[in-house]
C-alpha positions as CSV (number, residue, x, y, z in Angstrom):
1,M,2.8,70.2,75.3
2,K,0.7,68.3,77.9
3,L,-1.6,65.5,76.9
4,E,-4.7,67.5,77.4
5,T,-3.5,69.9,75.2
6,L,-2.6,67.3,72.6
7,A,-6.0,65.8,72.7
8,T,-7.9,68.9,72.4
9,H,-5.8,70.0,69.3
10,L,-4.2,67.3,67.4
11,G,-6.1,66.2,64.2
12,R,-8.3,69.0,64.9
13,E,-6.6,72.2,63.4
14,V,-8.9,75.1,61.9
15,E,-9.6,74.5,58.4
16,A,-7.7,76.9,56.3
17,A,-10.4,77.1,53.4
18,S,-13.5,77.6,55.4
19,G,-12.1,78.5,58.9
20,A,-14.1,75.7,60.4
21,V,-13.1,75.0,63.9
22,S,-14.5,71.4,63.8
23,P,-13.1,69.1,61.3
24,S,-15.1,68.4,58.2
25,I,-15.8,64.7,57.4
26,V,-14.6,63.6,54.0
27,L,-16.8,60.7,52.9
28,A,-15.5,60.5,49.3
29,T,-14.2,57.3,48.2
30,T,-12.1,58.6,45.1
31,F,-10.4,61.8,44.3
32,E,-9.8,63.8,41.0
33,R,-6.6,63.6,39.1
34,G,-4.8,66.6,37.6
35,A,-5.3,67.5,34.0
36,D,-2.2,65.6,33.3
37,G,-3.3,62.4,35.1
38,A,-1.3,62.7,37.9
39,Y,-2.2,63.5,41.5
40,P,-1.3,66.7,43.2
41,P,1.7,66.2,45.9
42,G,0.0,65.3,49.2
43,S,-3.5,64.7,47.5
44,H,-5.4,61.4,48.0
45,M,-6.3,59.0,45.3
46,Y,-8.8,56.4,46.8
47,S,-9.9,55.9,50.3
48,R,-8.8,52.4,51.0
49,V,-5.5,53.9,50.5
50,S,-5.8,57.2,52.4
51,N,-8.4,59.7,53.4
52,P,-8.1,63.4,54.7
53,T,-10.2,62.5,57.9
54,R,-8.4,59.2,58.5
55,A,-5.2,60.9,58.0
56,A,-6.2,63.5,60.7
57,W,-7.1,60.8,63.2
58,E,-4.1,59.0,62.6
59,R,-1.8,62.3,63.1
60,A,-3.6,62.4,66.6
61,L,-3.1,58.9,67.3
62,A,0.6,59.1,66.8
63,G,0.9,62.3,68.6
64,L,-1.2,60.9,71.6
65,E,1.3,57.8,72.0
66,G,4.4,59.5,71.0
67,G,5.0,57.5,68.1
68,A,6.4,58.3,64.4
69,V,3.1,57.2,62.5
70,A,-0.3,55.4,63.1
71,F,-2.5,53.2,61.2
72,A,-6.3,53.4,61.8
73,L,-8.1,50.0,60.9
74,A,-11.7,49.0,61.5
75,S,-11.4,47.1,65.0
76,G,-9.1,46.2,67.6
77,Q,-9.0,42.8,65.8
78,A,-7.9,44.1,62.4
79,A,-5.2,46.1,64.1
80,A,-3.8,42.8,65.8
81,A,-4.1,41.0,62.5
82,A,-2.3,43.9,60.5
83,V,0.7,43.4,63.0
84,F,0.7,39.5,62.5
85,Q,0.4,39.9,58.8
86,S,3.6,41.9,58.8
87,L,5.6,39.1,60.2
88,D,6.8,36.3,58.1
89,P,4.9,32.9,58.0
90,T,7.6,31.0,60.0
91,D,8.4,33.7,62.6
92,H,8.0,32.9,66.4
93,V,5.9,35.1,68.5
94,L,5.7,35.3,72.3
95,I,2.3,36.6,73.5
96,G,1.2,37.0,77.1
97,D,-0.6,34.1,78.7
98,D,-3.0,36.4,80.3
99,R,-4.6,38.5,77.4
100,Y,-7.7,39.5,75.6
101,H,-9.0,36.3,74.2
102,G,-9.6,37.8,70.6
103,T,-5.8,38.0,70.4
104,R,-5.3,34.4,70.9
105,A,-7.9,33.7,68.6
106,V,-6.4,35.8,65.7
107,A,-3.0,34.5,66.3
108,S,-3.7,30.9,67.1
109,D,-6.8,30.1,65.2
110,L,-6.1,32.4,62.1
111,F,-2.3,33.0,61.6
112,A,-0.9,29.7,63.1
113,R,-2.5,27.9,60.2
114,W,-0.4,30.0,57.8
115,G,2.8,29.1,59.7
116,L,3.1,31.5,62.4
117,Q,4.6,30.0,65.4
118,V,2.7,31.3,68.3
119,E,3.8,30.5,72.3
120,Y,2.2,31.9,75.4
121,V,4.2,32.9,78.3
122,D,3.6,34.7,81.6
123,T,5.1,38.4,80.8
124,T,5.4,39.0,84.5
125,D,8.2,36.7,84.8
126,L,11.3,38.0,83.1
127,N,13.3,34.9,83.5
128,A,10.5,32.7,81.8
129,V,10.4,35.1,79.1
130,R,14.0,35.3,78.4
131,A,14.0,31.2,78.5
132,R,11.3,31.0,75.6
133,F,12.9,33.3,72.8
134,R,14.2,31.3,70.1
135,P,17.5,32.9,68.7
136,G,17.0,34.1,65.2
137,R,13.3,33.1,65.0
138,T,11.3,35.2,67.6
139,R,10.4,38.2,66.0
140,L,7.9,39.7,68.2
141,L,7.0,39.8,71.9
142,W,3.3,40.7,72.6
143,L,1.9,41.8,75.9
144,E,-0.9,43.7,77.8
145,S,-0.4,45.5,80.9
146,P,-2.5,45.5,82.9
147,S,-3.7,42.4,81.4
148,N,-7.2,41.2,80.4
149,P,-8.7,40.0,82.5
150,L,-6.6,39.4,85.5
151,T,-4.8,42.9,85.7
152,R,-1.5,41.5,85.8
153,V,1.3,44.2,85.4
154,S,4.4,43.6,83.4
155,D,7.5,45.5,83.2
156,I,7.3,47.0,79.7
157,T,11.0,48.6,79.9
158,A,12.6,45.3,80.9
159,L,10.4,43.3,78.5
160,A,11.5,45.6,75.7
161,E,15.1,45.3,76.5
162,I,14.7,41.6,76.3
163,A,13.2,41.6,72.7
164,H,15.9,44.1,71.5
165,Q,18.7,41.8,72.9
166,H,17.1,39.2,70.4
167,Q,16.4,41.4,67.6
168,A,12.9,41.4,68.1
169,L,10.1,43.7,68.4
170,C,8.1,44.4,71.4
171,A,4.3,45.4,70.9
172,V,2.0,46.4,74.0
173,D,-1.7,46.2,73.6
174,N,-2.5,49.6,75.5
175,T,-6.3,49.4,75.3
176,W,-6.8,49.0,79.0
177,A,-4.5,51.8,79.9
178,S,-4.9,54.5,77.1
179,P,-2.0,57.1,76.6
180,V,-3.7,59.0,79.5
181,L,-2.5,56.5,81.9
182,Q,0.7,54.8,80.2
183,R,2.8,55.5,76.9
184,P,4.4,52.1,76.2
185,L,6.7,53.6,73.4
186,A,8.4,56.1,75.8
187,L,9.0,52.8,78.1
188,G,10.9,51.3,75.1
189,A,8.3,49.2,73.2
190,D,8.2,49.4,69.5
191,L,4.5,49.0,68.6
192,V,1.4,50.1,70.4
193,V,-1.9,48.6,69.7
194,H,-5.4,49.8,70.6
195,S,-9.1,48.8,70.2
196,T,-10.1,52.7,69.9
197,T,-13.7,51.4,70.2
198,K,-13.0,51.5,74.1
199,Y,-11.5,54.7,75.8
200,F,-10.8,56.6,72.6
201,G,-14.4,56.3,71.5
202,G,-15.7,56.5,75.0
203,H,-19.4,56.3,74.4
204,S,-19.8,52.8,73.1
205,D,-20.8,53.8,69.9
206,V,-17.8,53.6,67.5
207,L,-15.8,50.5,66.4
208,G,-12.0,50.9,65.5
209,G,-8.5,50.0,66.1
210,A,-4.8,51.3,65.8
211,V,-1.2,50.4,65.3
212,V,1.1,53.2,66.4
213,C,4.8,52.6,65.2
214,A,7.7,54.3,67.2
215,R,9.5,54.6,64.0
216,E,9.0,55.0,60.5
217,D,10.9,52.0,59.3
218,A,10.7,48.6,57.3
219,F,8.3,47.0,59.8
220,S,6.0,50.2,59.8
221,E,6.0,50.0,56.0
222,R,4.7,46.3,56.3
223,V,2.0,47.4,58.5
224,R,0.9,50.3,56.0
225,L,0.9,47.6,53.2
226,A,-1.4,45.4,55.3
227,Q,-3.8,48.3,56.0
228,R,-3.7,49.4,52.4
229,L,-3.8,46.0,50.5
230,V,-6.1,44.0,52.7
231,G,-8.4,47.1,53.1
232,G,-9.5,46.8,56.8
233,V,-9.5,50.6,57.3
234,Q,-11.4,52.7,59.4
235,A,-14.3,54.6,57.9
236,P,-14.1,58.2,57.6
237,F,-17.2,58.8,59.9
238,D,-15.8,56.7,62.5
239,C,-12.4,58.4,62.6
240,W,-14.4,61.8,62.9
241,L,-16.3,60.4,65.8
242,L,-12.9,59.3,67.4
243,L,-11.5,63.1,66.8
244,R,-14.7,64.1,68.4
245,S,-14.2,62.1,71.6
246,T,-10.5,62.5,72.0
247,P,-10.4,65.9,73.7
248,T,-12.5,64.7,76.6
249,L,-10.5,61.5,77.0
250,P,-8.2,62.6,79.8
251,L,-11.1,64.0,81.8
252,R,-12.9,60.6,81.4
253,V,-10.2,58.5,81.9
254,R,-9.0,60.0,85.2
255,A,-12.8,60.2,86.4
256,Q,-13.1,56.5,85.7
257,A,-10.0,55.6,87.5
258,A,-11.0,57.5,90.6
259,N,-14.3,55.8,90.7
260,A,-12.6,52.4,90.0
261,Q,-10.2,53.0,93.1
262,R,-13.1,53.5,95.4
263,V,-15.0,50.6,93.9
264,A,-11.9,48.2,94.3
265,E,-11.4,49.3,97.9
266,F,-15.1,48.6,98.5
267,L,-14.9,45.1,96.9
268,A,-11.6,44.1,98.5
269,G,-13.3,44.0,102.0
270,H,-16.6,42.4,101.1
271,P,-17.2,38.9,102.4
272,R,-18.5,37.5,99.3
273,V,-15.5,38.5,97.2
274,A,-12.7,35.9,97.4
275,A,-10.1,38.0,95.2
276,T,-10.0,41.6,93.8
277,H,-7.7,42.2,91.0
278,Y,-6.8,45.9,90.7
279,P,-3.5,47.3,90.4
280,G,-4.4,50.5,92.6
281,L,-4.6,48.1,95.6
282,T,-1.5,47.9,97.6
283,S,-2.2,44.1,97.9
284,H,-2.1,43.5,94.3
285,P,1.3,42.1,93.3
286,G,2.0,44.6,90.7
287,H,1.2,47.6,92.5
288,A,4.5,49.0,93.2
289,L,5.5,48.5,89.3
290,A,2.1,49.9,88.2
291,A,2.8,53.2,90.2
292,R,6.0,53.4,88.4
293,Q,5.0,52.9,84.8
294,M,1.4,54.2,84.9
295,A,-0.1,57.7,85.9
296,L,-3.2,55.9,87.5
297,P,-4.0,52.3,88.0
298,G,-7.1,52.6,85.5
299,S,-10.7,51.9,85.3
300,M,-10.7,48.0,84.9
301,L,-11.1,45.7,87.6
302,S,-11.9,42.0,88.0
303,I,-13.2,40.0,91.3
304,Q,-13.5,36.5,92.1
305,V,-16.5,35.8,93.9
306,Q,-17.1,32.9,96.6
307,G,-18.6,30.0,94.7
308,G,-18.5,29.2,91.0
309,Q,-20.2,30.2,87.8
310,A,-23.5,30.0,89.2
311,E,-23.2,32.4,91.9
312,A,-21.1,34.9,89.8
313,L,-23.9,34.7,87.2
314,D,-26.4,35.6,90.1
315,I,-24.7,38.8,91.1
316,V,-24.6,40.0,87.6
317,A,-28.2,39.4,87.2
318,R,-28.9,41.4,90.3
319,C,-27.1,44.6,89.2
320,R,-29.4,47.3,88.5
321,L,-27.0,50.2,87.5
322,F,-24.2,48.3,86.0
323,T,-25.2,47.0,82.5
324,R,-24.4,43.6,81.5
325,A,-22.5,43.8,78.4
326,T,-19.2,43.1,76.9
327,S,-16.5,45.8,76.1
328,L,-15.0,48.6,78.3
329,G,-13.8,52.1,78.4
330,G,-17.4,53.9,77.8
331,V,-19.0,56.4,80.2
332,E,-21.3,53.9,81.5
333,S,-20.2,51.0,83.9
334,L,-20.4,47.5,82.7
335,I,-19.9,44.2,84.3
336,E,-19.8,40.7,82.5
337,H,-19.1,37.0,83.5
338,R,-15.9,36.6,81.2
339,A,-15.5,32.9,81.0
340,S,-19.1,32.3,79.4
341,V,-18.1,35.1,76.9
342,E,-14.8,33.7,75.9
343,G,-15.8,30.0,75.5
344,P,-14.4,26.7,75.1
345,H,-10.8,28.0,75.3
346,T,-11.1,30.3,78.1
347,T,-8.5,30.1,80.9
348,T,-10.5,32.6,82.9
349,P,-11.7,31.5,86.3
350,A,-15.4,30.6,86.3
351,N,-16.2,32.8,89.3
352,L,-14.6,35.9,87.8
353,L,-16.5,39.1,86.8
354,R,-14.8,41.8,84.8
355,L,-16.0,45.5,85.6
356,S,-15.3,48.5,83.6
357,I,-15.9,51.5,85.7
358,G,-17.7,54.6,84.2
359,I,-18.2,58.0,85.2
360,E,-21.2,57.8,87.4
361,H,-21.0,58.7,90.9
362,A,-18.7,56.1,92.8
363,D,-21.4,56.0,95.6
364,D,-24.3,54.9,93.4
365,L,-21.9,52.3,91.9
366,I,-20.9,50.9,95.2
367,D,-24.7,50.9,96.5
368,D,-25.5,48.8,93.3
369,L,-22.7,46.3,94.0
370,R,-23.5,46.2,97.7
371,Q,-27.3,45.1,96.9
372,A,-26.1,42.8,94.3
373,L,-23.8,41.0,96.5
374,A,-26.2,40.9,99.3
375,A,-26.9,37.2,100.3
């Protein structure tokens, strides 16, 4: 079935007992045993281990990404941590050098202290990636495409092949694209990671993360173990909210991408904008690759303005329709100065602004940016 149909029906089956069309929320933390002390087949024991509402959301996630199994966690950071926890302490991990700053923090500031060997590489340069693999030691290649915040586009199929040649796994953080725009497992990746807070939630009111595995194997069992033992699971109500939002996911994401294309074209021609980073522009170095592996170039873009941090912050302050806030993927458009958010370890240019484009009318968004950029 097509993605729109899957998004509408996966995890939202009519309930046999009540006939309810909308799935119920099971908030229980514990479940009754049988008279003999055993649990009936397919039943639940304790909500840290499994919960009916979370199970429904995980089935939907796996189906939307074309995976065998999915694990819902409390945040995108919890999802990333579950993947790194599933490695051995001395394993070597390659991570894209342009990526969400929280991924760097959880890998280098947390797991490196426990022996994980972390190295960063430009994943748009296939030769550089090949050169950084350590035979018998590199277990995971982690990338974003498009990347956060510079929207670099990496060849997922080629990178997965390189990883597999070295008996390593390829993980793609697909938060910026969502399965509406890109399905990394179909391109050869082994794992997909999401902050489901973003496009899946879509309304800036639910926190969540997920890991989707292409196969049920020894590594997926390690992820399952990390989810259950550490207990960073997603609450049933949050899972229900995500199930509620998912049917509109394809509609929202495509509308946002159409708006982003128009906004990017306007910004690319503005004299106060030194660079516009958006894969939908023919001037973008990854434009052709994005057209091959993505349905649409997405709703995230970044600009570098003429000047430095002071000029960038002045433009943000002038915005009236764009909300000055962190996050992305919601129905409302957001703008923020990334370097000041990311802190002392940032590699983001001081004059860069990141924009998440929502579902407002594109003309209104452009008018707001035009007045904010006016000298």
